[in-house]
PAKOL-337173 format. One record per residue (C-alpha): x, y, z. Coordinates in steps of 0.02 Angstrom, whole numbers, always signed. Layout:
{{X, Y, Z}}
...
end
This chain:
{{-1611, +1082, -2427}}
{{-1447, +985, -2429}}
{{-1284, +1071, -2387}}
{{-1104, +1016, -2410}}
{{-993, +971, -2263}}
{{-897, +1136, -2275}}
{{-1055, +1242, -2280}}
{{-1132, +1144, -2137}}
{{-974, +1169, -2032}}
{{-972, +1356, -2066}}
{{-1156, +1370, -2018}}
{{-1123, +1273, -1859}}
{{-983, +1393, -1811}}
{{-1095, +1545, -1840}}
{{-1239, +1471, -1739}}
{{-1122, +1435, -1591}}
{{-1068, +1618, -1590}}
{{-1245, +1689, -1600}}
{{-1382, +1558, -1576}}
{{-1528, +1680, -1568}}
{{-1492, +1758, -1737}}
{{-1482, +1590, -1828}}
{{-1630, +1502, -1748}}
{{-1726, +1493, -1913}}
{{-1578, +1417, -2005}}
{{-1559, +1283, -1871}}
{{-1747, +1245, -1876}}
{{-1735, +1221, -2063}}
{{-1589, +1099, -2047}}
{{-1675, +1007, -1903}}
{{-1831, +979, -2010}}
{{-1718, +915, -2147}}
{{-1641, +795, -2020}}
{{-1813, +730, -1968}}
{{-1862, +695, -2147}}
{{-1696, +605, -2177}}
{{-1725, +505, -2018}}
{{-1893, +443, -2082}}
{{-1814, +391, -2246}}
{{-1676, +301, -2153}}
{{-1803, +203, -2051}}
{{-1882, +143, -2213}}
{{-1715, +91, -2289}}
{{-1587, +83, -2146}}
{{-1457, -7, -2252}}
{{-1449, +143, -2371}}
{{-1407, +275, -2239}}
{{-1288, +400, -2320}}
{{-1147, +511, -2264}}
{{-1263, +662, -2279}}
{{-1371, +590, -2139}}
{{-1215, +569, -2029}}
{{-1171, +752, -2056}}
{{-1346, +807, -2006}}
{{-1340, +698, -1849}}
{{-1175, +774, -1791}}
{{-1236, +949, -1835}}
{{-1393, +930, -1729}}
{{-1301, +848, -1583}}
{{-1170, +986, -1577}}
{{-1302, +1123, -1572}}
{{-1429, +1034, -1461}}
{{-1372, +1125, -1301}}
{{-1420, +1293, -1381}}
{{-1596, +1237, -1433}}
{{-1652, +1121, -1294}}
{{-1839, +1141, -1324}}
{{-1828, +1106, -1510}}
{{-1712, +955, -1488}}
{{-1794, +880, -1333}}
{{-1841, +720, -1425}}
{{-1677, +706, -1523}}
{{-1590, +581, -1406}}
{{-1742, +468, -1401}}
{{-1756, +468, -1592}}
{{-1574, +418, -1615}}
{{-1583, +285, -1479}}
{{-1740, +207, -1554}}
{{-1656, +203, -1725}}
{{-1509, +106, -1651}}
{{-1623, -10, -1554}}
{{-1722, -60, -1708}}
{{-1593, -59, -1848}}
{{-1420, -70, -1766}}
{{-1368, -226, -1863}}
{{-1422, -156, -2033}}
{{-1359, +24, -2028}}
{{-1187, +49, -2109}}
{{-1043, +46, -1985}}
{{-986, +225, -2022}}
{{-1161, +296, -1993}}
{{-1184, +189, -1837}}
{{-1022, +255, -1760}}
{{-1072, +435, -1800}}
{{-1240, +413, -1714}}
{{-1152, +341, -1560}}
{{-1030, +487, -1562}}
{{-1176, +608, -1564}}
{{-1258, +521, -1416}}
{{-1093, +524, -1321}}
{{-1078, +709, -1358}}
{{-1251, +745, -1289}}
{{-1215, +636, -1136}}
{{-1058, +737, -1100}}
{{-1162, +897, -1112}}
{{-1286, +830, -984}}
{{-1431, +808, -1105}}
{{-1444, +620, -1076}}
{{-1462, +512, -922}}
{{-1330, +374, -908}}
{{-1464, +251, -849}}
{{-1548, +268, -1020}}
{{-1394, +274, -1130}}
{{-1272, +147, -1058}}
{{-1389, -5, -1069}}
{{-1408, +33, -1255}}
{{-1220, +38, -1275}}
{{-1204, -131, -1190}}
{{-1329, -205, -1311}}
{{-1231, -131, -1457}}
{{-1083, -241, -1406}}
{{-1172, -377, -1506}}
{{-1141, -284, -1669}}
{{-1000, -354, -1777}}
{{-903, -191, -1773}}
{{-736, -191, -1681}}
{{-708, -3, -1692}}
{{-882, +30, -1622}}
{{-854, -90, -1475}}
{{-690, -5, -1431}}
{{-772, +167, -1437}}
{{-918, +113, -1328}}
{{-807, +24, -1202}}
{{-698, +178, -1175}}
{{-850, +289, -1152}}
{{-934, +170, -1028}}
{{-778, +158, -919}}
{{-743, +345, -923}}
{{-924, +393, -893}}
{{-948, +279, -742}}
{{-781, +336, -672}}
{{-832, +518, -690}}
{{-998, +484, -603}}
{{-907, +415, -450}}
{{-761, +535, -450}}
{{-816, +648, -307}}
{{-929, +526, -216}}
{{-1011, +359, -248}}
{{-1174, +377, -347}}
{{-1261, +224, -274}}
{{-1426, +252, -363}}
{{-1350, +250, -537}}
{{-1225, +115, -490}}
{{-1358, -8, -434}}
{{-1456, +10, -597}}
{{-1301, -5, -707}}
{{-1229, -150, -607}}
{{-1388, -252, -621}}
{{-1392, -230, -809}}
{{-1206, -261, -831}}
{{-1214, -418, -725}}
{{-1351, -486, -838}}
{{-1246, -448, -991}}
{{-1103, -555, -923}}
{{-1215, -707, -948}}
{{-1270, -652, -1122}}
{{-1278, -781, -1261}}
{{-1167, -674, -1371}}
{{-986, -711, -1321}}
{{-919, -543, -1380}}
{{-1048, -443, -1283}}
{{-1018, -546, -1126}}
{{-830, -526, -1145}}
{{-837, -337, -1162}}
{{-960, -323, -1018}}
{{-842, -424, -907}}
{{-696, -319, -966}}
{{-789, -160, -918}}
{{-828, -228, -744}}
{{-649, -282, -710}}
{{-580, -116, -774}}
{{-696, -19, -659}}
{{-639, -127, -512}}
{{-458, -94, -556}}
{{-492, +93, -564}}
{{-562, +87, -386}}
{{-740, +131, -444}}
{{-837, -30, -410}}
{{-742, -121, -274}}
{{-887, -197, -178}}
{{-919, -381, -143}}
{{-1062, -388, -268}}
{{-944, -348, -412}}
{{-817, -478, -356}}
{{-948, -616, -343}}
{{-1020, -577, -516}}
{{-846, -592, -591}}
{{-822, -755, -495}}
{{-979, -825, -574}}
{{-898, -802, -745}}
{{-769, -935, -698}}
{{-898, -1068, -735}}
{{-938, -1004, -908}}
{{-925, -1125, -1053}}
{{-825, -998, -1153}}
{{-636, -1006, -1125}}
{{-615, -819, -1158}}
{{-722, -773, -1008}}
{{-635, -903, -901}}
{{-461, -837, -941}}
{{-510, -656, -912}}
{{-587, -700, -743}}
{{-435, -800, -689}}
{{-318, -658, -737}}
{{-428, -538, -639}}
{{-422, -637, -477}}
{{-237, -677, -494}}
{{-193, -495, -526}}
{{-104, -536, -689}}
{{-158, -372, -771}}
{{-106, -263, -624}}
{{+51, -159, -620}}
{{+181, -200, -488}}
{{+218, -76, -352}}
{{+390, -40, -423}}
{{+317, -9, -597}}
{{+184, +106, -525}}
{{+315, +202, -427}}
{{+428, +216, -579}}
{{+282, +278, -686}}
{{+239, +409, -555}}
{{+420, +466, -543}}
{{+434, +475, -732}}
{{+272, +574, -742}}
{{+334, +694, -608}}
{{+499, +724, -698}}
{{+409, +755, -863}}
{{+288, +873, -777}}
{{+430, +974, -699}}
{{+523, +983, -865}}
{{+370, +1042, -961}}
{{+329, +1171, -828}}
{{+504, +1242, -831}}
{{+502, +1254, -1019}}
{{+330, +1338, -1014}}
{{+386, +1471, -890}}
{{+557, +1490, -975}}
{{+654, +1487, -811}}
{{+838, +1539, -822}}
{{+973, +1530, -689}}
{{+983, +1717, -663}}
{{+946, +1818, -508}}
{{+863, +1956, -605}}
{{+689, +2018, -559}}
{{+599, +1946, -712}}
{{+674, +1772, -682}}
{{+624, +1776, -499}}
{{+446, +1820, -550}}
{{+441, +1674, -672}}
{{+507, +1559, -536}}
{{+368, +1613, -417}}
{{+237, +1581, -551}}
{{+314, +1411, -585}}
{{+305, +1362, -400}}
{{+123, +1416, -389}}
{{+78, +1313, -542}}
{{+167, +1160, -472}}
{{+78, +1174, -305}}
{{-89, +1188, -396}}
{{-52, +1030, -495}}
{{-4, +935, -337}}
{{-167, +987, -253}}
{{-266, +922, -401}}
{{-170, +758, -398}}
{{-209, +742, -213}}
{{-395, +758, -250}}
{{-384, +623, -382}}
{{-284, +505, -272}}
{{-446, +423, -216}}
{{-464, +341, -388}}
{{-291, +264, -390}}
{{-285, +87, -462}}
{{-307, -56, -340}}
{{-243, -234, -344}}
{{-379, -346, -414}}
{{-308, -496, -321}}
{{-390, -426, -163}}
{{-560, -476, -237}}
{{-530, -652, -170}}
{{-564, -588, +5}}
{{-737, -524, -49}}
{{-809, -691, -103}}
{{-971, -734, -12}}
{{-949, -924, -13}}
{{-766, -964, -52}}
{{-786, -1147, +0}}
{{-917, -1188, -131}}
{{-827, -1079, -259}}
{{-664, -1175, -234}}
{{-751, -1345, -241}}
{{-844, -1301, -402}}
{{-687, -1234, -484}}
{{-589, -1389, -430}}
{{-722, -1503, -506}}
{{-709, -1404, -667}}
{{-520, -1420, -661}}
{{-527, -1610, -646}}
{{-641, -1626, -798}}
{{-563, -1485, -900}}
{{-493, -1510, -1074}}
{{-412, -1339, -1083}}
{{-227, -1307, -1112}}
{{-102, -1336, -973}}
{{-74, -1148, -950}}
{{-259, -1123, -910}}
{{-254, -1271, -790}}
{{-106, -1191, -701}}
{{-204, -1030, -679}}
{{-351, -1128, -608}}
{{-234, -1218, -486}}
{{-161, -1051, -435}}
{{-332, -973, -402}}
{{-394, -1124, -302}}
{{-238, -1123, -195}}
{{-253, -936, -165}}
{{-433, -957, -107}}
{{-386, -1102, +7}}
{{-241, -1007, +86}}
{{-334, -842, +104}}
{{-492, -913, +185}}
{{-410, -1069, +263}}
{{-529, -1186, +171}}
{{-537, -1375, +176}}
{{-526, -1447, -1}}
{{-438, -1609, +42}}
{{-448, -1686, -132}}
{{-344, -1544, -202}}
{{-180, -1607, -125}}
{{-182, -1783, -203}}
{{-225, -1699, -368}}
{{-67, -1592, -357}}
{{+35, -1743, -305}}
{{+12, -1818, -479}}
{{+108, -1671, -555}}
{{+254, -1673, -432}}
{{+402, -1730, -534}}
{{+568, -1644, -578}}
{{+532, -1666, -764}}
{{+356, -1590, -756}}
{{+330, -1434, -860}}
{{+313, -1275, -753}}
{{+348, -1376, -596}}
{{+387, -1220, -493}}
{{+212, -1152, -525}}
{{+134, -1316, -470}}
{{+238, -1316, -311}}
{{+194, -1134, -279}}
{{+10, -1183, -287}}
{{+45, -1321, -161}}
{{+128, -1199, -42}}
{{-12, -1071, -58}}
{{-142, -1204, -19}}
{{-55, -1254, +143}}
{{-112, -1180, +308}}
{{-122, -1228, +491}}
{{-297, -1306, +478}}
{{-250, -1432, +343}}
{{-235, -1606, +423}}
{{-53, -1663, +428}}
{{-104, -1832, +356}}
{{-150, -1746, +192}}
{{+15, -1652, +173}}
{{+135, -1784, +241}}
{{+128, -1896, +85}}
{{+166, -1746, -24}}
{{+317, -1699, +82}}
{{+381, -1878, +72}}
{{+356, -1876, -117}}
{{+454, -1713, -128}}
{{+596, -1787, -26}}
{{+605, -1946, -132}}
{{+589, -1867, -304}}
{{+683, -1704, -279}}
{{+804, -1723, -133}}
{{+917, -1868, -174}}
{{+1090, -1896, -249}}
{{+1012, -1947, -415}}
{{+932, -1776, -440}}
{{+1013, -1619, -508}}
{{+1067, -1478, -395}}
{{+925, -1365, -456}}
{{+795, -1498, -418}}
{{+866, -1527, -244}}
{{+862, -1341, -204}}
{{+682, -1328, -265}}
{{+629, -1479, -162}}
{{+710, -1417, -1}}
{{+638, -1242, -21}}
{{+464, -1311, -53}}
{{+473, -1423, +101}}
{{+528, -1273, +204}}
{{+382, -1166, +143}}
{{+256, -1304, +177}}
{{+326, -1334, +351}}
{{+321, -1149, +391}}
{{+131, -1157, +364}}
{{+99, -1330, +439}}
{{+247, -1393, +541}}
{{+163, -1555, +597}}
{{+198, -1637, +427}}
{{+383, -1656, +469}}
{{+453, -1807, +560}}
{{+615, -1819, +657}}
{{+701, -1945, +542}}
{{+656, -1852, +383}}
{{+713, -1685, +453}}
{{+881, -1753, +509}}
{{+910, -1832, +339}}
{{+871, -1669, +250}}
{{+981, -1569, +370}}
{{+1134, -1667, +314}}
{{+1132, -1576, +147}}
{{+1195, -1419, +234}}
{{+1375, -1472, +198}}
{{+1347, -1495, +10}}
{{+1468, -1401, -101}}
{{+1326, -1334, -209}}
{{+1278, -1164, -141}}
{{+1091, -1174, -180}}
{{+1068, -1343, -97}}
{{+1169, -1296, +57}}
{{+1077, -1131, +84}}
{{+908, -1219, +65}}
{{+956, -1350, +195}}
{{+1018, -1215, +316}}
{{+856, -1118, +296}}
{{+759, -1276, +342}}
{{+868, -1297, +496}}
{{+841, -1115, +546}}
{{+653, -1138, +532}}
{{+648, -1286, +652}}
{{+766, -1200, +773}}
{{+620, -1083, +804}}
{{+477, -1209, +791}}
{{+544, -1366, +876}}
{{+733, -1383, +905}}
{{+711, -1558, +979}}
{{+681, -1631, +804}}
{{+857, -1580, +749}}
{{+1024, -1657, +789}}
{{+1106, -1583, +943}}
{{+1242, -1501, +837}}
{{+1109, -1416, +728}}
{{+1004, -1343, +867}}
{{+1112, -1189, +888}}
{{+1165, -1091, +1040}}
{{+1031, -1033, +1161}}
{{+893, -1144, +1093}}
{{+737, -1188, +1192}}
{{+739, -1377, +1207}}
{{+566, -1383, +1285}}
{{+484, -1290, +1142}}
{{+362, -1399, +1046}}
{{+245, -1381, +899}}
{{+66, -1348, +948}}
{{-59, -1488, +923}}
{{-171, -1489, +772}}
{{-322, -1377, +795}}
{{-262, -1300, +959}}
{{-304, -1118, +984}}
{{-209, -1009, +1109}}
{{-323, -934, +1241}}
{{-278, -770, +1326}}
{{-307, -767, +1513}}
{{-244, -590, +1530}}
{{-210, -432, +1431}}
{{-109, -482, +1277}}
{{+71, -423, +1290}}
{{+62, -366, +1472}}
{{+215, -469, +1518}}
{{+316, -364, +1394}}
{{+269, -208, +1492}}
{{+323, -291, +1656}}
{{+489, -344, +1577}}
{{+519, -167, +1515}}
{{+491, -95, +1688}}
{{+608, -226, +1761}}
{{+742, -183, +1633}}
{{+727, +1, +1675}}
{{+745, -35, +1862}}
{{+895, -148, +1828}}
{{+980, -16, +1720}}
{{+961, +114, +1858}}
{{+1042, -5, +1983}}
{{+1185, -38, +1864}}
{{+1216, +148, +1844}}
{{+1227, +170, +2032}}
{{+1351, +26, +2055}}
{{+1535, +57, +2014}}
{{+1681, -57, +1980}}
{{+1579, -196, +1903}}
{{+1683, -306, +1791}}
{{+1643, -336, +1608}}
{{+1650, -525, +1626}}
{{+1505, -526, +1747}}
{{+1389, -449, +1617}}
{{+1402, -600, +1501}}
{{+1302, -756, +1547}}
{{+1311, -930, +1480}}
{{+1165, -994, +1375}}
{{+1120, -1132, +1498}}
{{+1123, -1013, +1645}}
{{+1010, -892, +1549}}
{{+885, -1031, +1519}}
{{+884, -1080, +1703}}
{{+861, -899, +1755}}
{{+719, -880, +1631}}
{{+633, -1036, +1700}}
{{+653, -973, +1878}}
{{+585, -801, +1835}}
{{+433, -870, +1742}}
{{+334, -888, +1903}}
{{+374, -716, +1977}}
{{+339, -636, +1808}}
{{+164, -711, +1804}}
{{+132, -649, +1980}}
{{+192, -475, +1935}}
{{+73, -472, +1787}}
{{-73, -519, +1898}}
{{-23, -389, +2027}}
{{-9, -255, +1892}}
{{-185, -291, +1830}}
{{-255, -284, +2006}}
{{-161, -128, +2060}}
{{-199, -2, +1923}}
{{-292, +32, +1762}}
{{-189, +27, +1604}}
{{-177, +193, +1512}}
{{-156, +232, +1328}}
{{+31, +257, +1357}}
{{+45, +80, +1426}}
{{-42, +7, +1274}}
{{+73, +108, +1160}}
{{+224, +36, +1252}}
{{+155, -140, +1232}}
{{+127, -110, +1046}}
{{+303, -43, +1024}}
{{+378, -190, +1118}}
{{+284, -313, +1007}}
{{+346, -224, +852}}
{{+525, -230, +918}}
{{+511, -419, +943}}
{{+441, -438, +767}}
{{+581, -334, +691}}
{{+710, -435, +789}}
{{+638, -594, +718}}
{{+642, -523, +542}}
{{+823, -469, +560}}
{{+875, -642, +619}}
{{+894, -593, +803}}
{{+761, -704, +878}}
{{+837, -712, +1051}}
{{+855, -554, +1154}}
{{+1008, -632, +1238}}
{{+1099, -639, +1072}}
{{+1077, -454, +1036}}
{{+1210, -326, +1071}}
{{+1165, -181, +1182}}
{{+1186, -51, +1045}}
{{+1066, -147, +932}}
{{+932, -146, +1066}}
{{+960, +40, +1091}}
{{+938, +69, +905}}
{{+771, -22, +905}}
{{+711, +69, +1060}}
{{+756, +236, +984}}
{{+658, +202, +824}}
{{+491, +288, +803}}
{{+331, +186, +808}}
{{+292, +225, +625}}
{{+463, +160, +568}}
{{+439, -1, +665}}
{{+266, -25, +589}}
{{+332, -1, +412}}
{{+471, -128, +440}}
{{+350, -251, +521}}
{{+225, -231, +377}}
{{+359, -278, +252}}
{{+390, -438, +349}}
{{+204, -478, +358}}
{{+185, -455, +170}}
{{+328, -575, +137}}
{{+260, -711, +252}}
{{+75, -689, +220}}
{{-19, -829, +134}}
{{-131, -702, +47}}
{{+11, -631, -56}}
{{+58, -728, -211}}
{{+211, -838, -192}}
{{+333, -808, -332}}
{{+383, -976, -410}}
{{+559, -906, -434}}
{{+583, -900, -246}}
{{+577, -1089, -238}}
{{+731, -1103, -349}}
{{+838, -1014, -219}}
{{+1020, -968, -248}}
{{+1093, -1057, -398}}
{{+1255, -1049, -492}}
{{+1259, -920, -629}}
{{+1264, -997, -803}}
{{+1407, -954, -920}}
{{+1358, -822, -1047}}
{{+1382, -847, -1233}}
{{+1493, -732, -1335}}
{{+1347, -631, -1404}}
{{+1277, -609, -1227}}
{{+1448, -553, -1162}}
{{+1465, -427, -1304}}
{{+1289, -361, -1270}}
{{+1331, -343, -1085}}
{{+1492, -250, -1126}}
{{+1405, -130, -1244}}
{{+1268, -99, -1116}}
{{+1399, -52, -987}}
{{+1479, +73, -1106}}
{{+1320, +174, -1127}}
{{+1335, +347, -1051}}
{{+1521, +324, -1013}}
{{+1666, +427, -1078}}
{{+1778, +351, -1210}}
{{+1908, +232, -1138}}
{{+2086, +297, -1133}}
{{+2178, +455, -1088}}
{{+2075, +610, -1109}}
{{+2175, +748, -1196}}
{{+2119, +906, -1110}}
{{+2251, +1014, -1196}}
{{+2187, +1146, -1313}}
{{+2267, +1250, -1449}}
{{+2307, +1118, -1578}}
{{+2431, +972, -1585}}
{{+2599, +963, -1494}}
{{+2772, +981, -1574}}
{{+2804, +793, -1554}}
{{+2648, +754, -1656}}
{{+2699, +882, -1788}}
{{+2873, +804, -1803}}
{{+2797, +634, -1837}}
{{+2697, +704, -1982}}
{{+2846, +794, -2064}}
{{+2918, +727, -2228}}
{{+3090, +645, -2236}}
{{+3172, +788, -2331}}
{{+3118, +911, -2198}}
{{+3184, +798, -2058}}
{{+3354, +787, -2145}}
{{+3367, +975, -2135}}
{{+3325, +981, -1948}}
{{+3454, +1038, -1818}}
{{+3454, +867, -1733}}
{{+3505, +771, -1890}}
{{+3636, +903, -1939}}
{{+3712, +893, -1763}}
{{+3740, +705, -1788}}
{{+3837, +732, -1948}}
{{+3945, +868, -1868}}
{{+4004, +760, -1720}}
{{+4192, +737, -1693}}
{{+4272, +563, -1685}}
{{+4289, +572, -1497}}
{{+4104, +615, -1473}}
{{+4050, +476, -1594}}
{{+4154, +343, -1503}}
{{+4082, +400, -1334}}
{{+3906, +381, -1398}}
{{+3944, +206, -1468}}
{{+4027, +154, -1303}}
{{+3874, +208, -1203}}
{{+3762, +112, -1323}}
{{+3865, -50, -1302}}
{{+3858, -35, -1112}}
{{+3670, -19, -1117}}
{{+3654, -171, -1231}}
{{+3766, -277, -1115}}
{{+3662, -230, -962}}
{{+3501, -281, -1051}}
{{+3577, -450, -1101}}
{{+3637, -481, -922}}
{{+3464, -445, -851}}
{{+3385, -564, -977}}
{{+3507, -707, -931}}
{{+3470, -685, -746}}
{{+3283, -694, -775}}
{{+3303, -855, -875}}
{{+3408, -938, -739}}
{{+3283, -893, -603}}
{{+3140, -968, -703}}
{{+3238, -1132, -728}}
{{+3273, -1146, -541}}
{{+3089, -1127, -503}}
end
């Protein structure tokens, strides 16, 4: 028999409290559900709200009557398989909610349920798709929370990968969205997932193409600063809520101390739980580029699609960015990509900084200099000239510097010396860009610069390595650093023993230092060979070599590339630093200079003059600075009402006429009145004299 929603809810509550006593009532309602199910199969478009109530009732109570409801999930799934497009949307969502409920109770296998949900993405129901997507992501994440469930993952991945190529665009888009979300949540981060997403780049649907490009470029990821700020905000909120829950007061009484102890225990418990869940922290999806099986063919196919694409310019920019990232990460050879970018190199091109950033990312040491040299010449002609604006000149110089830092063989002596002359420009951005280019070639090849630009202590014999040359180690890498360290220690001991040494003898000229270094190169090599033959290197020796390498890297990052130019106290500071601190500082430098990391197009603009703000912008800046600040002016900290001076100002005229001050004026004698007038005239004459003197001094000036 049919029951109302209120009566069915009350019966459900009673059965949950005592299932054995109400088994007959549940059996009666379950038979009623089966008969309604048969009627719904005959006319699925006429499924009523009463049927939805029966479905939710049976799904809620299925864990208490497992034998009776053993075939319930299969009946509901078969109904959705056969009539999902005909059933009313409200009834369809209720059936899916019931299946999700039974899956959460462990009555359904995800291998059976999730493929059905993926097929339901084809239904024209936006609310249903959102509900199914959230369940799929949460369910797969929960399955892999403690450890990877490879058996279930392989089955689900194979089905989901087929759904990405489905004819229905909406189903393919939601399937791709689920895969990318699971990758971002650090659930499916294998190479198979990355390559399936890469295959979606060649889809004929622009929606799939854009989602794939955003995935590989990391456009949907949070920055590190945003993630840190979110964690800090969450921690502050958690502490505030915990303190309010335990009602902690600043009293040293026994009850407050007990509440404080309970609060500390609860906080430690929360931190332990967060530590367990730290394995599922979000990851940067841009790292998926490194997992591609065949990046060369992927880049070539995507470049061919870019050349024949009719998409908007924004999508083309994203494709350029992804191709350049692949080329720079894997050091690929896509030589036609550089002439393609050369067509867009113009100061008036829209989003020119993004195009130039793609050019820089696609440059690496294995690119032939003949391919990049025409682009560098084009940059110099179109951006770095007196006809261009200051912003364009700064962008051109910074781009040339970034390209040369990755492939220095593209630069010629004449071009470099012409560009170096912009160091004396009055514009700050152009001058700083030219100086940074000079600093780069002081390290790479000082001989290409003018003699005045080479700097003090340069190595004139230093040259750029030939194209394709690979350094070969004939000994233990970094062993000469260990020999130098031992020599420095021996020299420092000798200096401590000697007395009366003058300060002027400690300083050496740059040329003399170079000669001494050239003379000591041979003995140093012999000492290295003797050290290898004399003893076996221990773990401590390798740790010293590692620390010495990190010190050199930190020196280079700080702008102290020559040991001779460092002060003694700076060297002592680096030597006293722990190995972990040096590694952290060196990692920051590697992240900035790595070709894998995305180059920010804003970095190519460099330092530029700040534009003048409008009046509305100035007012907004002023009001923003006043937030959280005390009111401007003298703060009256006096209490107890107003002062007597303020009260006198508020008195009426008739009251003032009766005051003692006014009555004393009227009672003055003639002698007192004349004395007051005389003093007033003297004061007036002194003011007039001071004013005349000021006027004369101004005229003389």
